[in-house]
C-alpha positions in Angstrom: 55.1 59.0 -10.9 57.1 59.8 -7.8 54.2 62.3 -5.8 51.9 58.9 -6.1 54.3 56.6 -5.0 55.3 59.3 -2.0 51.6 59.2 -1.0 50.7 55.3 -1.2 53.7 55.1 0.8 52.6 57.3 3.7 49.0 56.0 3.6 50.2 52.7 4.3 52.3 54.4 7.3 56.1 53.4 5.6 59.3 55.4 6.1 61.4 55.9 3.4 64.0 54.5 4.9 62.2 51.4 5.1 60.9 51.8 1.7 64.9 51.3 1.0 65.7 49.0 3.0 63.2 46.4 1.7 64.4 47.4 -2.1 68.2 47.3 -1.9 68.8 50.4 -1.8 70.3 53.5 -0.1 67.3 55.9 1.0 68.7 58.9 -0.4 68.1 56.9 -3.7 65.0 56.0 -2.9 64.2 59.6 -2.3 65.7 60.5 -5.5 62.5 58.1 -7.2 59.8 59.7 -5.0 60.9 63.6 -6.4 61.5 61.9 -9.9 65.5 62.5 -9.9 66.0 59.0 -10.8 64.4 56.8 -14.1 62.5 53.7 -12.6 62.8 50.5 -14.1 59.9 48.4 -15.1 61.5 45.7 -11.8 61.9 48.2 -9.3 58.6 49.6 -10.2 56.9 46.2 -10.0 58.8 45.6 -6.7 57.7 48.9 -5.3 54.1 48.3 -6.0 54.3 44.8 -4.5 55.9 46.3 -1.3 52.6 49.0 -1.1 50.5 46.0 -2.0 49.3 48.0 -4.9 49.3 47.5 -8.9 51.4 49.2 -11.0 48.5 51.4 -12.6 48.3 53.7 -9.3 51.7 53.8 -9.2 51.8 55.5 -12.0 49.0 57.5 -11.8 46.3 55.6 -14.5 43.1 53.5 -12.5 42.7 49.8 -14.4 39.7 49.3 -15.3 37.6 48.3 -12.8 35.8 44.8 -13.7 32.2 44.6 -12.0 31.4 40.8 -12.7 29.7 39.6 -9.9 26.2 39.6 -9.6 24.4 42.3 -7.6 21.7 40.5 -6.6 21.6 41.5 -2.5 20.2 37.8 -1.8 23.0 35.7 -3.2 24.7 35.1 0.1 27.6 32.9 -1.7 29.9 34.9 -4.2 30.8 32.8 -7.5 35.0 31.4 -7.3 34.2 31.0 -10.8 33.6 34.6 -11.6 36.0 35.8 -8.5 38.4 33.9 -10.7 37.2 35.1 -14.3 37.6 39.0 -12.5 41.6 38.6 -10.3 42.7 37.3 -14.3 40.6 40.0 -16.7 42.7 42.3 -14.5 46.0 40.2 -14.4 45.3 40.5 -18.2 45.2 43.9 -18.6 47.9 44.6 -16.0 50.2 43.0 -18.5 48.9 44.4 -21.8 49.4 47.9 -19.5 53.1 47.0 -18.8 53.8 45.8 -22.1 52.9 49.3 -23.7 54.7 51.0 -21.6 57.8 48.9 -22.2 57.3 49.2 -25.6 57.3 53.6 -25.3 60.8 52.6 -23.1 61.8 50.7 -26.1 60.9 52.7 -28.2 
């Protein structure tokens, strides 16, 4: 997981110092997160995902299911807001289910 966090951080052009500051931790503590030398809480994982503008499943190395609810008709000029929201809600439901499973693993 730490390697994925590092890879995304580098892609975004963020330093370890910047990430540590935004998370309210020291740079050495943040470095340990990227080296997998430190356990990451669910709350911290969500904070990191938010700072990196990604989702938790990307950080832990499992891609979220991609939903294609839009019409592939190239002649359609406007997107359908209902379908856009439905796709977003489905994605969020998938992430919630994934996080619940992850939480159960940590509890169990």
